[in-house]
N, CA, C and O atoms as a Tripos MOL2 file, in Angstrom:
@<TRIPOS>MOLECULE
protein
  300   299    75     0     0
PROTEIN
NO_CHARGES

@<TRIPOS>ATOM
      1 N          70.0520   20.4680   31.4530 N.3       1 MET1
      2 CA         69.9640   19.7800   32.7230 C.3       1 MET1
      3 C          71.2640   19.0220   32.9140 C.2       1 MET1
      4 O          71.6990   18.2790   32.0340 O.2       1 MET1
      5 N          71.8720   19.2140   34.0570 N.am      2 GLY2
      6 CA         73.1190   18.5150   34.3510 C.3       2 GLY2
      7 C          72.8990   17.0220   34.5000 C.2       2 GLY2
      8 O          71.8250   16.5860   34.9170 O.2       2 GLY2
      9 N          73.8970   16.2480   34.1670 N.am      3 ARG3
     10 CA         73.7620   14.7860   34.1940 C.3       3 ARG3
     11 C          73.5890   14.2330   35.6040 C.2       3 ARG3
     12 O          73.0670   13.1300   35.7640 O.2       3 ARG3
     13 N          74.0160   14.9720   36.6330 N.am      4 ASN4
     14 CA         73.8920   14.4880   38.0070 C.3       4 ASN4
     15 C          72.6300   14.9840   38.7180 C.2       4 ASN4
     16 O          72.4390   14.7110   39.9030 O.2       4 ASN4
     17 N          71.7790   15.7040   38.0070 N.am      5 VAL5
     18 CA         70.5470   16.2220   38.6060 C.3       5 VAL5
     19 C          69.5000   15.1160   38.5940 C.2       5 VAL5
     20 O          69.1410   14.5960   37.5370 O.2       5 VAL5
     21 N          69.0160   14.7640   39.7780 N.am      6 THR6
     22 CA         68.0280   13.6910   39.8850 C.3       6 THR6
     23 C          66.6900   14.1780   40.4230 C.2       6 THR6
     24 O          65.7050   13.4410   40.3860 O.2       6 THR6
     25 N          66.6420   15.4080   40.9210 N.am      7 THR7
     26 CA         65.4200   15.9150   41.5400 C.3       7 THR7
     27 C          64.5060   16.6370   40.5620 C.2       7 THR7
     28 O          63.3360   16.8680   40.8670 O.2       7 THR7
     29 N          65.0160   16.9930   39.4070 N.am      8 LEU8
     30 CA         64.2340   17.7190   38.4000 C.3       8 LEU8
     31 C          64.4660   17.0860   37.0370 C.2       8 LEU8
     32 O          65.4390   16.3640   36.8200 O.2       8 LEU8
     33 N          63.5420   17.3790   36.1230 N.am      9 LYS9
     34 CA         63.7120   16.8770   34.7670 C.3       9 LYS9
     35 C          63.3750   17.9950   33.7740 C.2       9 LYS9
     36 O          62.6630   18.9360   34.1270 O.2       9 LYS9
     37 N          63.8710   17.9030   32.5500 N.am     10 PRO10
     38 CA         63.5520   18.9140   31.5470 C.3      10 PRO10
     39 C          62.0430   19.0870   31.4070 C.2      10 PRO10
     40 O          61.3010   18.1080   31.3380 O.2      10 PRO10
     41 N          61.6070   20.3190   31.3680 N.am     11 GLY11
     42 CA         60.1880   20.6190   31.2460 C.3      11 GLY11
     43 C          59.5120   20.9390   32.5610 C.2      11 GLY11
     44 O          58.4070   21.4800   32.5660 O.2      11 GLY11
     45 N          60.1590   20.6130   33.7000 N.am     12 ASP12
     46 CA         59.5820   20.9570   35.0030 C.3      12 ASP12
     47 C          59.4990   22.4780   35.1420 C.2      12 ASP12
     48 O          60.4230   23.1970   34.7630 O.2      12 ASP12
     49 N          58.3910   22.9520   35.6830 N.am     13 GLU13
     50 CA         58.2780   24.3670   36.0350 C.3      13 GLU13
     51 C          58.8880   24.5090   37.4200 C.2      13 GLU13
     52 O          58.4740   23.8270   38.3570 O.2      13 GLU13
     53 N          59.8670   25.3890   37.5530 N.am     14 VAL14
     54 CA         60.6110   25.4920   38.8000 C.3      14 VAL14
     55 C          60.5800   26.9080   39.3520 C.2      14 VAL14
     56 O          60.2410   27.8700   38.6630 O.2      14 VAL14
     57 N          60.9490   26.9940   40.6270 N.am     15 MET15
     58 CA         61.1290   28.2790   41.2890 C.3      15 MET15
     59 C          62.3500   28.1320   42.1810 C.2      15 MET15
     60 O          62.7210   27.0200   42.5550 O.2      15 MET15
     61 N          62.9680   29.2370   42.5170 N.am     16 GLY16
     62 CA         64.1300   29.1590   43.3830 C.3      16 GLY16
     63 C          64.8960   30.4560   43.3990 C.2      16 GLY16
     64 O          64.4540   31.4770   42.8710 O.2      16 GLY16
     65 N          66.0460   30.3910   44.0130 N.am     17 ARG17
     66 CA         66.9060   31.5620   44.1330 C.3      17 ARG17
     67 C          68.1710   31.2810   43.3380 C.2      17 ARG17
     68 O          68.8890   30.3220   43.6210 O.2      17 ARG17
     69 N          68.4400   32.1170   42.3470 N.am     18 ILE18
     70 CA         69.5910   31.8530   41.4870 C.3      18 ILE18
     71 C          70.8700   32.4990   42.0000 C.2      18 ILE18
     72 O          71.9530   32.2070   41.4930 O.2      18 ILE18
     73 N          70.7660   33.3520   42.9740 N.am     19 GLY19
     74 CA         71.9460   34.0290   43.5030 C.3      19 GLY19
     75 C          71.5450   35.2970   44.2230 C.2      19 GLY19
     76 O          70.3910   35.4590   44.6190 O.2      19 GLY19
     77 N          72.4810   36.1790   44.3880 N.am     20 ILE20
     78 CA         72.2560   37.3910   45.1570 C.3      20 ILE20
     79 C          71.3870   38.4000   44.3980 C.2      20 ILE20
     80 O          70.7490   39.2520   45.0160 O.2      20 ILE20
     81 N          71.3580   38.3130   43.0850 N.am     21 VAL21
     82 CA         70.5560   39.2340   42.2870 C.3      21 VAL21
     83 C          69.4650   38.4750   41.5570 C.2      21 VAL21
     84 O          69.5640   37.2610   41.3810 O.2      21 VAL21
     85 N          68.4410   39.1670   41.1380 N.am     22 GLY22
     86 CA         67.3390   38.5470   40.4220 C.3      22 GLY22
     87 C          67.6500   38.3890   38.9470 C.2      22 GLY22
     88 O          68.7040   38.8090   38.4700 O.2      22 GLY22
     89 N          66.7280   37.7840   38.2400 N.am     23 ALA23
     90 CA         66.9150   37.5800   36.8100 C.3      23 ALA23
     91 C          65.5590   37.4390   36.1390 C.2      23 ALA23
     92 O          64.5760   37.0310   36.7580 O.2      23 ALA23
     93 N          65.5310   37.7770   34.8910 N.am     24 PHE24
     94 CA         64.3400   37.5910   34.0730 C.3      24 PHE24
     95 C          64.8020   36.8650   32.8260 C.2      24 PHE24
     96 O          65.2960   37.4840   31.8840 O.2      24 PHE24
     97 N          64.6420   35.5620   32.8230 N.am     25 ALA25
     98 CA         65.1390   34.7630   31.7110 C.3      25 ALA25
     99 C          64.3260   33.4860   31.5990 C.2      25 ALA25
    100 O          63.6540   33.0770   32.5460 O.2      25 ALA25
    101 N          64.3940   32.8700   30.4440 N.am     26 THR26
    102 CA         63.7520   31.5730   30.2730 C.3      26 THR26
    103 C          64.7100   30.4460   30.6060 C.2      26 THR26
    104 O          64.2930   29.3010   30.7820 O.2      26 THR26
    105 N          66.0160   30.7740   30.6950 N.am     27 ARG27
    106 CA         67.0250   29.7800   31.0420 C.3      27 ARG27
    107 C          68.0810   30.4330   31.9260 C.2      27 ARG27
    108 O          68.3990   31.6130   31.7750 O.2      27 ARG27
    109 N          68.6170   29.6410   32.8490 N.am     28 ALA28
    110 CA         69.6830   30.1330   33.7210 C.3      28 ALA28
    111 C          70.5150   28.9490   34.1770 C.2      28 ALA28
    112 O          70.0230   27.8220   34.2430 O.2      28 ALA28
    113 N          71.7730   29.2070   34.4890 N.am     29 VAL29
    114 CA         72.6440   28.1750   35.0430 C.3      29 VAL29
    115 C          72.6460   28.3680   36.5560 C.2      29 VAL29
    116 O          73.0350   29.4220   37.0600 O.2      29 VAL29
    117 N          72.2090   27.3380   37.2660 N.am     30 VAL30
    118 CA         72.0780   27.4280   38.7200 C.3      30 VAL30
    119 C          72.1840   26.0190   39.3080 C.2      30 VAL30
    120 O          71.8460   25.0340   38.6510 O.2      30 VAL30
    121 N          72.6570   25.9380   40.5520 N.am     31 GLU31
    122 CA         72.7210   24.6410   41.2210 C.3      31 GLU31
    123 C          71.3020   24.1020   41.4170 C.2      31 GLU31
    124 O          70.3970   24.8480   41.7920 O.2      31 GLU31
    125 N          71.1150   22.8240   41.1660 N.am     32 ALA32
    126 CA         69.7970   22.2040   41.2970 C.3      32 ALA32
    127 C          69.2770   22.2940   42.7200 C.2      32 ALA32
    128 O          68.0650   22.3270   42.9310 O.2      32 ALA32
    129 N          70.1750   22.3340   43.7040 N.am     33 THR33
    130 CA         69.7460   22.4110   45.1020 C.3      33 THR33
    131 C          69.0660   23.7340   45.4310 C.2      33 THR33
    132 O          68.4090   23.8490   46.4660 O.2      33 THR33
    133 N          69.2120   24.7180   44.5790 N.am     34 ARG34
    134 CA         68.5550   26.0190   44.8000 C.3      34 ARG34
    135 C          67.1630   26.0760   44.1700 C.2      34 ARG34
    136 O          66.4630   27.0810   44.2970 O.2      34 ARG34
    137 N          66.7670   25.0120   43.4990 N.am     35 MET35
    138 CA         65.5120   25.0140   42.7710 C.3      35 MET35
    139 C          64.5410   23.9800   43.3400 C.2      35 MET35
    140 O          64.9430   22.9830   43.9390 O.2      35 MET35
    141 N          63.2560   24.2500   43.1350 N.am     36 ALA36
    142 CA         62.1950   23.3180   43.5230 C.3      36 ALA36
    143 C          61.1070   23.3890   42.4560 C.2      36 ALA36
    144 O          60.9800   24.3900   41.7520 O.2      36 ALA36
    145 N          60.3380   22.3350   42.3470 N.am     37 ARG37
    146 CA         59.2200   22.3700   41.4010 C.3      37 ARG37
    147 C          58.2050   23.4130   41.8510 C.2      37 ARG37
    148 O          57.8710   23.5020   43.0320 O.2      37 ARG37
    149 N          57.7240   24.1910   40.9050 N.am     38 LYS38
    150 CA         56.6950   25.1880   41.1850 C.3      38 LYS38
    151 C          55.3680   24.4680   41.3740 C.2      38 LYS38
    152 O          54.9690   23.6860   40.5110 O.2      38 LYS38
    153 N          54.6740   24.7120   42.4820 N.am     39 PRO39
    154 CA         53.3460   24.1060   42.6370 C.3      39 PRO39
    155 C          52.4240   24.5410   41.4990 C.2      39 PRO39
    156 O          52.4130   25.7120   41.1200 O.2      39 PRO39
    157 N          51.6690   23.6210   40.9670 N.am     40 ALA40
    158 CA         50.7690   23.9190   39.8480 C.3      40 ALA40
    159 C          49.7310   24.9740   40.2190 C.2      40 ALA40
    160 O          49.2300   25.6940   39.3550 O.2      40 ALA40
    161 N          49.4130   25.0610   41.5060 N.am     41 SER41
    162 CA         48.3940   26.0150   41.9550 C.3      41 SER41
    163 C          48.8950   27.4600   41.9910 C.2      41 SER41
    164 O          48.0990   28.3790   42.1840 O.2      41 SER41
    165 N          50.2020   27.6770   41.8070 N.am     42 LEU42
    166 CA         50.7560   29.0280   41.8500 C.3      42 LEU42
    167 C          51.0570   29.5440   40.4540 C.2      42 LEU42
    168 O          51.5300   28.8040   39.5920 O.2      42 LEU42
    169 N          50.7800   30.8140   40.2450 N.am     43 ALA43
    170 CA         51.2100   31.4800   39.0190 C.3      43 ALA43
    171 C          52.7140   31.7260   39.1300 C.2      43 ALA43
    172 O          53.2590   31.7100   40.2330 O.2      43 ALA43
    173 N          53.3860   31.9520   38.0100 N.am     44 PHE44
    174 CA         54.8230   32.2130   38.0590 C.3      44 PHE44
    175 C          55.1500   33.4520   38.8980 C.2      44 PHE44
    176 O          56.1530   33.4590   39.6120 O.2      44 PHE44
    177 N          54.3310   34.4860   38.8260 N.am     45 ALA45
    178 CA         54.5820   35.6960   39.6140 C.3      45 ALA45
    179 C          54.4950   35.4050   41.1110 C.2      45 ALA45
    180 O          55.2890   35.9290   41.8930 O.2      45 ALA45
    181 N          53.5500   34.5870   41.5030 N.am     46 GLU46
    182 CA         53.4250   34.2140   42.9170 C.3      46 GLU46
    183 C          54.6220   33.3680   43.3570 C.2      46 GLU46
    184 O          55.1910   33.5910   44.4260 O.2      46 GLU46
    185 N          54.9940   32.4050   42.5280 N.am     47 ALA47
    186 CA         56.1280   31.5420   42.8580 C.3      47 ALA47
    187 C          57.4260   32.3350   42.9320 C.2      47 ALA47
    188 O          58.2950   32.0310   43.7490 O.2      47 ALA47
    189 N          57.5590   33.3360   42.0960 N.am     48 ALA48
    190 CA         58.7730   34.1570   42.0970 C.3      48 ALA48
    191 C          58.9270   34.9500   43.3850 C.2      48 ALA48
    192 O          60.0490   35.2740   43.7760 O.2      48 ALA48
    193 N          57.8360   35.2660   44.0450 N.am     49 ALA49
    194 CA         57.8950   36.0590   45.2750 C.3      49 ALA49
    195 C          58.3230   35.2350   46.4890 C.2      49 ALA49
    196 O          58.8370   35.7960   47.4570 O.2      49 ALA49
    197 N          58.1250   33.9460   46.4580 N.am     50 ILE50
    198 CA         58.3960   33.1050   47.6320 C.3      50 ILE50
    199 C          59.8690   33.1010   48.0360 C.2      50 ILE50
    200 O          60.1570   33.3240   49.2120 O.2      50 ILE50
    201 N          60.8160   32.8600   47.1280 N.am     51 PRO51
    202 CA         62.2220   32.8500   47.5650 C.3      51 PRO51
    203 C          62.6720   34.1880   48.1570 C.2      51 PRO51
    204 O          63.3960   34.2010   49.1530 O.2      51 PRO51
    205 N          62.2650   35.2950   47.5730 N.am     52 ALA52
    206 CA         62.6760   36.6030   48.0910 C.3      52 ALA52
    207 C          62.0840   36.8590   49.4710 C.2      52 ALA52
    208 O          62.7640   37.3850   50.3520 O.2      52 ALA52
    209 N          60.8320   36.4920   49.6620 N.am     53 ALA53
    210 CA         60.1860   36.7110   50.9610 C.3      53 ALA53
    211 C          60.7990   35.8320   52.0430 C.2      53 ALA53
    212 O          61.0070   36.2880   53.1680 O.2      53 ALA53
    213 N          61.0900   34.5790   51.7140 N.am     54 THR54
    214 CA         61.6760   33.7020   52.7240 C.3      54 THR54
    215 C          63.1080   34.1000   53.0540 C.2      54 THR54
    216 O          63.5220   34.0090   54.2100 O.2      54 THR54
    217 N          63.8650   34.5360   52.0640 N.am     55 LEU55
    218 CA         65.2240   34.9940   52.3300 C.3      55 LEU55
    219 C          65.2060   36.2370   53.2130 C.2      55 LEU55
    220 O          66.0290   36.3610   54.1200 O.2      55 LEU55
    221 N          64.2810   37.1530   52.9620 N.am     56 THR56
    222 CA         64.1580   38.3560   53.7760 C.3      56 THR56
    223 C          63.8450   37.9970   55.2220 C.2      56 THR56
    224 O          64.4370   38.5590   56.1430 O.2      56 THR56
    225 N          62.9190   37.0670   55.4280 N.am     57 ALA57
    226 CA         62.5670   36.6390   56.7860 C.3      57 ALA57
    227 C          63.7470   35.9650   57.4640 C.2      57 ALA57
    228 O          64.0240   36.2380   58.6320 O.2      57 ALA57
    229 N          64.4470   35.0920   56.7530 N.am     58 TRP58
    230 CA         65.6020   34.4000   57.3240 C.3      58 TRP58
    231 C          66.6750   35.4060   57.7390 C.2      58 TRP58
    232 O          67.2270   35.3070   58.8350 O.2      58 TRP58
    233 N          66.9700   36.3680   56.8740 N.am     59 GLN59
    234 CA         67.9780   37.3770   57.1960 C.3      59 GLN59
    235 C          67.5680   38.2010   58.4090 C.2      59 GLN59
    236 O          68.4010   38.5010   59.2650 O.2      59 GLN59
    237 N          66.3040   38.5660   58.4890 N.am     60 ALA60
    238 CA         65.8280   39.3610   59.6230 C.3      60 ALA60
    239 C          66.0000   38.5970   60.9320 C.2      60 ALA60
    240 O          66.4260   39.1710   61.9350 O.2      60 ALA60
    241 N          65.6750   37.3150   60.9280 N.am     61 LEU61
    242 CA         65.7630   36.5180   62.1480 C.3      61 LEU61
    243 C          67.2010   36.1480   62.5190 C.2      61 LEU61
    244 O          67.5900   36.2630   63.6810 O.2      61 LEU61
    245 N          67.9790   35.7130   61.5520 N.am     62 HIS62
    246 CA         69.3090   35.1670   61.8390 C.3      62 HIS62
    247 C          70.4250   36.2060   61.7680 C.2      62 HIS62
    248 O          71.2240   36.3140   62.6990 O.2      62 HIS62
    249 N          70.4920   36.9680   60.6810 N.am     63 LYS63
    250 CA         71.5860   37.9200   60.5320 C.3      63 LYS63
    251 C          71.3960   39.1560   61.4020 C.2      63 LYS63
    252 O          72.3330   39.6120   62.0560 O.2      63 LYS63
    253 N          70.1830   39.6930   61.4060 N.am     64 HIS64
    254 CA         69.9340   40.9470   62.1150 C.3      64 HIS64
    255 C          69.3880   40.7260   63.5220 C.2      64 HIS64
    256 O          69.6700   41.5060   64.4310 O.2      64 HIS64
    257 N          68.6150   39.6690   63.6970 N.am     65 GLY65
    258 CA         68.0190   39.4090   65.0060 C.3      65 GLY65
    259 C          68.8380   38.4980   65.8930 C.2      65 GLY65
    260 O          68.5610   38.3880   67.0870 O.2      65 GLY65
    261 N          69.8400   37.8420   65.3350 N.am     66 GLY66
    262 CA         70.7030   36.9810   66.1200 C.3      66 GLY66
    263 C          70.0440   35.7200   66.6420 C.2      66 GLY66
    264 O          70.4700   35.1890   67.6680 O.2      66 GLY66
    265 N          69.0110   35.2220   65.9630 N.am     67 LEU67
    266 CA         68.3130   34.0090   66.4040 C.3      67 LEU67
    267 C          69.2830   32.8370   66.4630 C.2      67 LEU67
    268 O          70.0520   32.6020   65.5320 O.2      67 LEU67
    269 N          69.2340   32.1080   67.5700 N.am     68 GLN68
    270 CA         70.1320   30.9700   67.7920 C.3      68 GLN68
    271 C          69.3230   29.6760   67.9270 C.2      68 GLN68
    272 O          68.1270   29.7090   68.2160 O.2      68 GLN68
    273 N          69.9720   28.5660   67.7200 N.am     69 THR69
    274 CA         69.3470   27.2570   67.8750 C.3      69 THR69
    275 C          68.7560   27.1450   69.2760 C.2      69 THR69
    276 O          69.4080   27.4790   70.2650 O.2      69 THR69
    277 N          67.5150   26.6700   69.3480 N.am     70 GLY70
    278 CA         66.8390   26.4950   70.6280 C.3      70 GLY70
    279 C          65.9560   27.6750   71.0290 C.2      70 GLY70
    280 O          65.1100   27.5400   71.9120 O.2      70 GLY70
    281 N          66.1440   28.8150   70.3960 N.am     71 GLN71
    282 CA         65.2950   29.9620   70.6820 C.3      71 GLN71
    283 C          63.9820   29.8410   69.9210 C.2      71 GLN71
    284 O          63.8900   29.1320   68.9190 O.2      71 GLN71
    285 N          62.9590   30.5520   70.4180 N.am     72 SER72
    286 CA         61.6350   30.5580   69.7740 C.3      72 SER72
    287 C          61.3230   31.9450   69.2810 C.2      72 SER72
    288 O          61.8450   32.9420   69.7800 O.2      72 SER72
    289 N          60.4520   31.9860   68.2790 N.am     73 VAL73
    290 CA         59.9910   33.2520   67.7240 C.3      73 VAL73
    291 C          58.4740   33.2540   67.7690 C.2      73 VAL73
    292 O          57.8390   32.2940   67.3340 O.2      73 VAL73
    293 N          57.8860   34.3250   68.2900 N.am     74 LEU74
    294 CA         56.4420   34.4770   68.3100 C.3      74 LEU74
    295 C          56.0470   35.3530   67.1290 C.2      74 LEU74
    296 O          56.4980   36.4920   67.0110 O.2      74 LEU74
    297 N          55.2110   34.8210   66.2670 N.am     75 ILE75
    298 CA         54.7640   35.5850   65.0980 C.3      75 ILE75
    299 C          53.2770   35.8310   65.2220 C.2      75 ILE75
    300 O          52.6800   36.4580   64.3480 O.2      75 ILE75
@<TRIPOS>BOND
     1     1     2 1
     2     2     3 1
     3     3     4 2
     4     3     5 am
     5     5     6 1
     6     6     7 1
     7     7     8 2
     8     7     9 am
     9     9    10 1
    10    10    11 1
    11    11    12 2
    12    11    13 am
    13    13    14 1
    14    14    15 1
    15    15    16 2
    16    15    17 am
    17    17    18 1
    18    18    19 1
    19    19    20 2
    20    19    21 am
    21    21    22 1
    22    22    23 1
    23    23    24 2
    24    23    25 am
    25    25    26 1
    26    26    27 1
    27    27    28 2
    28    27    29 am
    29    29    30 1
    30    30    31 1
    31    31    32 2
    32    31    33 am
    33    33    34 1
    34    34    35 1
    35    35    36 2
    36    35    37 am
    37    37    38 1
    38    38    39 1
    39    39    40 2
    40    39    41 am
    41    41    42 1
    42    42    43 1
    43    43    44 2
    44    43    45 am
    45    45    46 1
    46    46    47 1
    47    47    48 2
    48    47    49 am
    49    49    50 1
    50    50    51 1
    51    51    52 2
    52    51    53 am
    53    53    54 1
    54    54    55 1
    55    55    56 2
    56    55    57 am
    57    57    58 1
    58    58    59 1
    59    59    60 2
    60    59    61 am
    61    61    62 1
    62    62    63 1
    63    63    64 2
    64    63    65 am
    65    65    66 1
    66    66    67 1
    67    67    68 2
    68    67    69 am
    69    69    70 1
    70    70    71 1
    71    71    72 2
    72    71    73 am
    73    73    74 1
    74    74    75 1
    75    75    76 2
    76    75    77 am
    77    77    78 1
    78    78    79 1
    79    79    80 2
    80    79    81 am
    81    81    82 1
    82    82    83 1
    83    83    84 2
    84    83    85 am
    85    85    86 1
    86    86    87 1
    87    87    88 2
    88    87    89 am
    89    89    90 1
    90    90    91 1
    91    91    92 2
    92    91    93 am
    93    93    94 1
    94    94    95 1
    95    95    96 2
    96    95    97 am
    97    97    98 1
    98    98    99 1
    99    99   100 2
   100    99   101 am
   101   101   102 1
   102   102   103 1
   103   103   104 2
   104   103   105 am
   105   105   106 1
   106   106   107 1
   107   107   108 2
   108   107   109 am
   109   109   110 1
   110   110   111 1
   111   111   112 2
   112   111   113 am
   113   113   114 1
   114   114   115 1
   115   115   116 2
   116   115   117 am
   117   117   118 1
   118   118   119 1
   119   119   120 2
   120   119   121 am
   121   121   122 1
   122   122   123 1
   123   123   124 2
   124   123   125 am
   125   125   126 1
   126   126   127 1
   127   127   128 2
   128   127   129 am
   129   129   130 1
   130   130   131 1
   131   131   132 2
   132   131   133 am
   133   133   134 1
   134   134   135 1
   135   135   136 2
   136   135   137 am
   137   137   138 1
   138   138   139 1
   139   139   140 2
   140   139   141 am
   141   141   142 1
   142   142   143 1
   143   143   144 2
   144   143   145 am
   145   145   146 1
   146   146   147 1
   147   147   148 2
   148   147   149 am
   149   149   150 1
   150   150   151 1
   151   151   152 2
   152   151   153 am
   153   153   154 1
   154   154   155 1
   155   155   156 2
   156   155   157 am
   157   157   158 1
   158   158   159 1
   159   159   160 2
   160   159   161 am
   161   161   162 1
   162   162   163 1
   163   163   164 2
   164   163   165 am
   165   165   166 1
   166   166   167 1
   167   167   168 2
   168   167   169 am
   169   169   170 1
   170   170   171 1
   171   171   172 2
   172   171   173 am
   173   173   174 1
   174   174   175 1
   175   175   176 2
   176   175   177 am
   177   177   178 1
   178   178   179 1
   179   179   180 2
   180   179   181 am
   181   181   182 1
   182   182   183 1
   183   183   184 2
   184   183   185 am
   185   185   186 1
   186   186   187 1
   187   187   188 2
   188   187   189 am
   189   189   190 1
   190   190   191 1
   191   191   192 2
   192   191   193 am
   193   193   194 1
   194   194   195 1
   195   195   196 2
   196   195   197 am
   197   197   198 1
   198   198   199 1
   199   199   200 2
   200   199   201 am
   201   201   202 1
   202   202   203 1
   203   203   204 2
   204   203   205 am
   205   205   206 1
   206   206   207 1
   207   207   208 2
   208   207   209 am
   209   209   210 1
   210   210   211 1
   211   211   212 2
   212   211   213 am
   213   213   214 1
   214   214   215 1
   215   215   216 2
   216   215   217 am
   217   217   218 1
   218   218   219 1
   219   219   220 2
   220   219   221 am
   221   221   222 1
   222   222   223 1
   223   223   224 2
   224   223   225 am
   225   225   226 1
   226   226   227 1
   227   227   228 2
   228   227   229 am
   229   229   230 1
   230   230   231 1
   231   231   232 2
   232   231   233 am
   233   233   234 1
   234   234   235 1
   235   235   236 2
   236   235   237 am
   237   237   238 1
   238   238   239 1
   239   239   240 2
   240   239   241 am
   241   241   242 1
   242   242   243 1
   243   243   244 2
   244   243   245 am
   245   245   246 1
   246   246   247 1
   247   247   248 2
   248   247   249 am
   249   249   250 1
   250   250   251 1
   251   251   252 2
   252   251   253 am
   253   253   254 1
   254   254   255 1
   255   255   256 2
   256   255   257 am
   257   257   258 1
   258   258   259 1
   259   259   260 2
   260   259   261 am
   261   261   262 1
   262   262   263 1
   263   263   264 2
   264   263   265 am
   265   265   266 1
   266   266   267 1
   267   267   268 2
   268   267   269 am
   269   269   270 1
   270   270   271 1
   271   271   272 2
   272   271   273 am
   273   273   274 1
   274   274   275 1
   275   275   276 2
   276   275   277 am
   277   277   278 1
   278   278   279 1
   279   279   280 2
   280   279   281 am
   281   281   282 1
   282   282   283 1
   283   283   284 2
   284   283   285 am
   285   285   286 1
   286   286   287 1
   287   287   288 2
   288   287   289 am
   289   289   290 1
   290   290   291 1
   291   291   292 2
   292   291   293 am
   293   293   294 1
   294   294   295 1
   295   295   296 2
   296   295   297 am
   297   297   298 1
   298   298   299 1
   299   299   300 2
@<TRIPOS>SUBSTRUCTURE
     1 MET1         2 RESIDUE 1 A MET
     2 GLY2         6 RESIDUE 1 A GLY
     3 ARG3        10 RESIDUE 1 A ARG
     4 ASN4        14 RESIDUE 1 A ASN
     5 VAL5        18 RESIDUE 1 A VAL
     6 THR6        22 RESIDUE 1 A THR
     7 THR7        26 RESIDUE 1 A THR
     8 LEU8        30 RESIDUE 1 A LEU
     9 LYS9        34 RESIDUE 1 A LYS
    10 PRO10       38 RESIDUE 1 A PRO
    11 GLY11       42 RESIDUE 1 A GLY
    12 ASP12       46 RESIDUE 1 A ASP
    13 GLU13       50 RESIDUE 1 A GLU
    14 VAL14       54 RESIDUE 1 A VAL
    15 MET15       58 RESIDUE 1 A MET
    16 GLY16       62 RESIDUE 1 A GLY
    17 ARG17       66 RESIDUE 1 A ARG
    18 ILE18       70 RESIDUE 1 A ILE
    19 GLY19       74 RESIDUE 1 A GLY
    20 ILE20       78 RESIDUE 1 A ILE
    21 VAL21       82 RESIDUE 1 A VAL
    22 GLY22       86 RESIDUE 1 A GLY
    23 ALA23       90 RESIDUE 1 A ALA
    24 PHE24       94 RESIDUE 1 A PHE
    25 ALA25       98 RESIDUE 1 A ALA
    26 THR26      102 RESIDUE 1 A THR
    27 ARG27      106 RESIDUE 1 A ARG
    28 ALA28      110 RESIDUE 1 A ALA
    29 VAL29      114 RESIDUE 1 A VAL
    30 VAL30      118 RESIDUE 1 A VAL
    31 GLU31      122 RESIDUE 1 A GLU
    32 ALA32      126 RESIDUE 1 A ALA
    33 THR33      130 RESIDUE 1 A THR
    34 ARG34      134 RESIDUE 1 A ARG
    35 MET35      138 RESIDUE 1 A MET
    36 ALA36      142 RESIDUE 1 A ALA
    37 ARG37      146 RESIDUE 1 A ARG
    38 LYS38      150 RESIDUE 1 A LYS
    39 PRO39      154 RESIDUE 1 A PRO
    40 ALA40      158 RESIDUE 1 A ALA
    41 SER41      162 RESIDUE 1 A SER
    42 LEU42      166 RESIDUE 1 A LEU
    43 ALA43      170 RESIDUE 1 A ALA
    44 PHE44      174 RESIDUE 1 A PHE
    45 ALA45      178 RESIDUE 1 A ALA
    46 GLU46      182 RESIDUE 1 A GLU
    47 ALA47      186 RESIDUE 1 A ALA
    48 ALA48      190 RESIDUE 1 A ALA
    49 ALA49      194 RESIDUE 1 A ALA
    50 ILE50      198 RESIDUE 1 A ILE
    51 PRO51      202 RESIDUE 1 A PRO
    52 ALA52      206 RESIDUE 1 A ALA
    53 ALA53      210 RESIDUE 1 A ALA
    54 THR54      214 RESIDUE 1 A THR
    55 LEU55      218 RESIDUE 1 A LEU
    56 THR56      222 RESIDUE 1 A THR
    57 ALA57      226 RESIDUE 1 A ALA
    58 TRP58      230 RESIDUE 1 A TRP
    59 GLN59      234 RESIDUE 1 A GLN
    60 ALA60      238 RESIDUE 1 A ALA
    61 LEU61      242 RESIDUE 1 A LEU
    62 HIS62      246 RESIDUE 1 A HIS
    63 LYS63      250 RESIDUE 1 A LYS
    64 HIS64      254 RESIDUE 1 A HIS
    65 GLY65      258 RESIDUE 1 A GLY
    66 GLY66      262 RESIDUE 1 A GLY
    67 LEU67      266 RESIDUE 1 A LEU
    68 GLN68      270 RESIDUE 1 A GLN
    69 THR69      274 RESIDUE 1 A THR
    70 GLY70      278 RESIDUE 1 A GLY
    71 GLN71      282 RESIDUE 1 A GLN
    72 SER72      286 RESIDUE 1 A SER
    73 VAL73      290 RESIDUE 1 A VAL
    74 LEU74      294 RESIDUE 1 A LEU
    75 ILE75      298 RESIDUE 1 A ILE
């Protein structure tokens, strides 16, 4: 744990996006801002799916769909 990390502590179960590619590891070097505490109600497999699904949705709306500030999306 980096000395300037204040949002997480050793032993926290976390989820997040480590970069452009996935990983299967018990340890990784990543910016703390990319991580969040894993909700206790989620299994690790469920928590692992959230960052990929949200990134896919964001890319579809912003990169491919051209969504701009002030526009609305009907889902």
